[in-house]
N, C-alpha and C positions, 0 to 999 in steps of 0.2 A: 619296545615297539617293533624293532627290526626282527627280533626273534619270533614275535607273534605273527607278523606278516609272512615270514618264511614258513611257519607251521601251517598257516591258513593256505598258502599257495601249494604246499605239499599235500595237504588234505584234499584240495580241489583236484590236483593232478591225479591222485590215487582214485578219487571218485570217478573222474572222467575215464580213467583207464580200465577200471574194474566194473563199475556199475552200468554205465551207459552202453558198453558193448553187449552186456548180458541182456539188457532190456531190448536193444535193437534186434537181438537174435529171436525174440519172441514176436514173430511177424503177425501173429493173430491179434495181438493187442493193437498194433498199428492199423490193421484192417478194420477192426471194430470202431476205432476212433474216427475213421474217415468214411464210414458208410453213411450216406445221406438218408435221412428219415423222411419217408413219403408223407405228404400232408393227408393223403387219403386214408392212411392207417393210424392217424393220431387218435389217441383215446385220452380223455380227461377224467380225472378222479377228483373226489372232494372228501373232506374230513367232516364227520358228524360229531357235534358237541351237544350232548343231552344235558339240559339244565332245568327240566321240568320240576323235579323234586325241590331244588333250591328255590325256584320261583314260588312254589306253593308254600314252602316254609316261610318265605318272606311275606307272603300275603296273609298268613296266619298271625304274623307278629304286628309290630307297631306300624309298619308301612301299610299293611293291609287295612288296618283300622282307619288310617288317615284316608285311604282311597274310598273306603266305605262311607265315610262322612262326606266326601266330595260327591259321591253318587246320590246320597240322600239329599244333599243340597239341591241337586238338579231335579230330583223327583217332584219338587214343589211346582215346577213349571212344565209338567209332563204334557206332551202333545201340543205345545204352543210354539209357533214360529216367531222368532225374535223380530220385533219391529221397533226401530229406534224412534219413530215418530208417533208411537201409540199415545204418548202422553199429550200430544198436541192436536189430536183429532177432535173435531167438533161434530156433535150429533145434531143433524137437522131432520126433524120428523115433521113433515108437512102432509096433511091428509086432504089437501084441496084437490080439485079436479085437474088443475094444471100440472100438479106434480104427478098424478097418475098418468096423464097423457105423455109426459116426458119419459116416464118409466117404460111405457109401451113402445115409444119410438126408440128408446135405447135398446130394448130387447130385440127389436127388428134389426137394428144395425149390427148387433152381436151375432144374430143368426146368419147374416150375409157374410160375415168374416170368420165363419167357423173354421175353415181350413187353415187360415193363417194363424188363428188363435191356438189351435191344437198343436201345431208345430212349435210355436213360440213357448207355450206352456210346458211342452215336453222337455225343452232344453232348460228353461228357467227354473224348473222344479228341482234340478240337481245342483246348479251352480249360480252364484251371485254374479252381478254384472262385472265385478272385478276379477272373475275367474276362480274365486275361492269356493270351497264346497259349502253348499247350503245346509245349515244345521238348525235344529230346533233350539228354542231358548233353554230347554233343560240340558241339552248337550253343551251349549256354550257356558252355562253356569258351572257344570261339572268340570269342564276343562279349565275354566278360570280358577276353580277351587283346588286344582292339582291333579285331576284325573288324567291318566295317560290316553293318548290318541289310540293306541292299540293297533292290532292288525299285523300282517306280515310285511316284511321290508326286504329290500334287495339293494345291492350295490352293482350298478351297471357301468360299463365302459363304452362310451360312445363319442365319436369325433374328438378323440384325444383327451377326454376328461372323464373323471369318475364322479358319479352322483349316487347318493343314498336316497331311495325313493320308496314310497308306500302308495297304496291305491288312492286314486283321485289327486295325486300330486301333479303340479305343473313344473316341468323342467325347461330351463332356458339355456340353449346351446348355440354355439356358432352355427351359421347357416349350413344345413345338411345338404349335400350334393350327391347325385344329380337331383335337380328340382323335380324332374319328371317322376322320379321314384318317391321322393319325400314331399309330395304335393299336399296342399291343405285338404284335410278330410281323409287321407289315406291312413290305414292301420298297418302296423308292423309288429312282428314277434321277435324279440331279442332272445338269443339262446347262446349256448356254449359253442356251437359249431361256428358261429361268427365271432367268437371271442368277446362277448358282450355281457355275460353274467359272471361276476366275480365272487359274490357272496349272497346268501339268502338266510333269513332268520325269522323266528317267531318267538312266542313266549316260552315254548318248550324245547326248541331245537334251533341250532345254527349250523348251516352248511358252509364250510370254507372251501372255496375252489382251489384246485391245485393244477393249473391256475384257474380253471373255470369249472362251474357247476354243471355237470352233465345232466340233461333232462330238465333243468330249471328254465322257465320261460317267463318273460315279462311282455305284456301287450301294451303298446303305446299308440297314440293317435296324434297326427300333426294337426294342431289347432290353428296356428297362425305363423306366417312368415312376415317379419317386419324389420324395422331398424331400431337399435337400442338408443338410449339417451346420449346426447352429444357429449363428447369428452374434449375439453380444450387442451391443445398441445401448444405450449408457449416456449419459445427458445430465445435466449438473449446472451449476447457477449458484451461484457462491460468494456467501456472505453473504445468500442469499435463501431458504435452507432448501428448495431445489428439487433433487430427484433423481428421475430416472426411468430405469427399467431395463426393456428389452423384448428379447425374442428373436425372431429371424426365420429361417425356413427357406424358401428359395426352391424352387420346383418345377422339376425338371430332367428332361430326356429323354436317355437313353443310346442312342447310335447306334453300330452296328457296321459298319465299312467292309468290304464283301464283295468288291468288285472295282473296278479302275481301268482304263478303256479309252481309248486314244489315238484321235484322229480316224480314222486309217486302220484301226484294229482294230475300231471299233464298227460 
């Protein structure tokens, strides 16, 4: 062991006496290592992975046949909006005069509230009351049978967390600040210049950011600013008569993904 330590120490001394002075004489290496990189001249690159042919081969095989069966299952309910209370509806057909008068009064009330109804219908036609995307019964049956949701996707970095999103998704994040910028109803475009788009993909192509995808954009809208469900924080020290119970509700921001654009499309 002593001989090995002596050999190692001799090797280190020779390395310090021969190699490090030679490297230190190359002043241009030291200058390059210490040159600061300006943020204004930063350029981001991304790698392209083409897998369109592999996807088409998979669609021609067993996987594609299973998806075709799922789509055919949904075609039975084409152009029908799913209503879970459809089986419980009662048909009341009254031809009396009182029924006709009530219908006329109802039509007049609807005409008075046309402005409010138009704005409400324009919003409710896209999303359900719980915020999910409104789909037809055919689409729901196809998805339940195994059909993919499809569409482009992206991985975004926002407020210290990464999220994989597609169009019409709702993202729940810690409250975004300042509130004046991220106010309810405001729209924002996430891009590589702000360090917010890490990866983008579709059925035929995947763009891997190095570290960000230049030219890729994701449009989001702030839907709601609220507080999350209460989390109970309970602390106890045994044999010390110490118990402490607190509740915590974090402030969150709801973002709706409006659109995903690839570098060539933006």
